[in-house]
C-alpha positions as CSV (number, residue, x, y, z in Angstrom):
1,M,41.3,-5.3,-5.0
2,N,38.0,-3.7,-3.9
3,N,35.3,-3.8,-6.6
4,R,32.8,-1.0,-6.1
5,A,30.0,-3.0,-7.6
6,E,30.4,-5.5,-4.7
7,N,29.6,-2.7,-2.3
8,L,26.3,-1.7,-3.9
9,L,23.3,-2.1,-1.7
10,P,21.4,-5.2,-2.8
11,G,18.0,-4.5,-4.5
12,L,15.8,-5.5,-1.5
13,N,17.9,-3.5,0.9
14,S,17.9,-0.5,-1.5
15,R,14.1,-0.6,-1.9
16,I,13.7,-0.6,1.9
17,K,16.0,2.4,2.0
18,D,13.8,4.1,-0.6
19,I,10.8,3.4,1.7
20,V,12.7,4.9,4.7
21,Q,13.5,7.9,2.5
22,K,9.9,8.4,1.4
23,Y,8.2,7.9,4.7
24,S,10.8,9.3,7.2
25,N,13.0,11.5,5.1
26,G,15.7,9.0,5.3
27,N,15.7,8.9,9.1
28,V,16.2,5.2,10.0
29,A,15.7,5.9,13.7
30,L,12.3,7.6,13.1
31,F,11.2,4.9,10.6
32,S,12.1,2.1,13.0
33,T,9.8,3.6,15.6
34,T,6.9,2.9,13.2
35,L,7.7,-0.8,13.0
36,P,6.7,-3.0,15.9
37,N,9.6,-4.8,17.6
38,I,12.1,-3.5,15.0
39,T,15.0,-1.6,16.5
40,Q,17.0,1.1,14.8
41,Q,20.1,-1.0,15.1
42,R,18.5,-4.0,13.4
43,L,17.1,-1.9,10.6
44,N,20.3,0.0,10.1
45,R,22.3,-3.2,9.9
46,I,20.7,-4.0,6.5
47,F,22.2,-0.8,5.1
48,N,25.8,-1.4,6.2
49,L,28.4,-3.9,5.1
50,D,29.1,-6.7,7.6
51,T,32.6,-6.1,8.8
52,R,33.4,-9.8,8.8
53,T,32.1,-10.8,5.4
54,Q,32.2,-7.4,3.6
55,K,28.7,-8.1,2.3
56,Y,25.3,-6.7,3.1
57,P,23.1,-8.8,5.3
58,S,19.9,-10.3,4.0
59,V,16.7,-8.6,5.1
60,P,15.1,-10.5,8.0
61,D,11.5,-11.7,7.4
62,D,10.2,-9.9,10.4
63,I,11.3,-6.5,9.0
64,L,9.5,-7.3,5.7
65,I,6.4,-8.4,7.5
66,S,6.4,-5.2,9.7
67,I,6.8,-3.0,6.6
68,A,3.9,-4.9,4.9
69,D,1.7,-4.6,7.9
70,V,2.4,-0.9,8.7
71,Y,2.8,0.5,5.2
72,S,-0.1,-1.3,3.5
73,N,0.0,1.1,0.5
74,V,3.5,-0.2,-0.4
75,N,3.3,-2.5,-3.3
76,L,4.7,-5.9,-2.1
77,E,5.6,-7.0,-5.6
78,W,7.8,-3.9,-5.9
79,L,9.3,-4.4,-2.5
80,L,10.3,-8.0,-3.1
81,T,11.2,-8.0,-6.8
82,G,11.6,-4.4,-7.9
83,R,8.8,-4.7,-10.5
84,G,6.1,-2.1,-10.6
85,E,5.7,1.1,-8.6
86,M,6.6,1.6,-4.9
87,E,3.0,2.4,-4.0
88,K,-0.1,0.4,-5.0
89,Q,-1.9,2.1,-7.8
90,S,-5.1,4.0,-6.9
91,F,-7.6,6.0,-8.8
92,E,-10.1,8.7,-8.0
93,I,-13.8,8.6,-8.5
94,V,-15.9,11.7,-8.5
95,S,-19.5,10.9,-8.0
96,G,-22.5,13.0,-9.1
97,D,-22.7,14.7,-5.8
98,N,-18.9,15.6,-6.0
99,L,-17.9,13.1,-3.4
100,N,-14.3,12.2,-4.0
101,L,-13.1,8.7,-3.3
102,N,-9.5,7.5,-3.4
103,I,-9.8,3.8,-4.0
104,N,-6.9,1.3,-3.8
105,M,-7.0,-0.9,-6.9
106,Y,-6.7,-4.0,-4.7
107,E,-9.9,-3.1,-2.9
108,K,-11.9,-1.8,-5.8
109,D,-13.8,-5.1,-6.5
110,K,-14.9,-5.3,-2.9
111,L,-16.0,-1.7,-2.9
112,L,-17.7,-2.1,-6.2
113,K,-19.7,-5.1,-4.9
114,L,-20.8,-3.1,-1.9
115,A,-21.8,-0.2,-4.0
116,L,-23.8,-2.4,-6.4
117,K,-25.6,-4.0,-3.4
118,E,-26.4,-0.5,-2.0
119,I,-27.7,0.7,-5.4
120,D,-29.9,-2.4,-5.6
121,R,-31.2,-1.8,-2.1
122,L,-32.0,1.9,-2.9
123,E,-33.7,1.0,-6.2
124,N,-35.9,-1.4,-4.4
125,E,-36.6,1.1,-1.6
126,N,-37.5,3.7,-4.3
127,A,-39.8,1.3,-6.1
128,E,-41.6,0.5,-2.8
129,L,-42.0,4.2,-2.0
130,R,-43.4,4.9,-5.5
131,R,-45.8,2.0,-5.1
132,K,-47.0,3.3,-1.7
133,L,-47.4,6.9,-3.1
134,G,-49.0,5.6,-6.3
135,V,-46.4,7.3,-8.5
136,E,-45.8,5.7,-11.9
137,E,-42.2,4.8,-12.6
138,S,-40.7,6.6,-15.5
139,A,-39.2,4.8,-18.4
140,G,-35.7,5.8,-17.3
141,A,-36.1,4.6,-13.7
């Protein structure tokens, strides 16, 4: 007796299929060309029942590593466990001069530190220029 539940694609395999769908419109051949050293046949194998065991094969580590390397915006926690969203969360900052920045949440701390360092440098430069020009600093500066 063939139980349909046994033939469901395992979670990890299914999530990789979701990634293929999102980034290559479901075209496994096209998606495999974006992954170094991963052939279409190897990738396609994880989406098909093994004829000997009638089970889906486990996803090889090199496929996971290639996806993580090439698709850095894919949330690895989601990929491995199914928790969270497929893509890493990001947010948009609109600065006073209408400069739009799309910042990945995982890099925000690094960017924030760089921005604070640059602000400090500019404030020091402004203070030095004011001193050279003999301009009084305002209370808000």
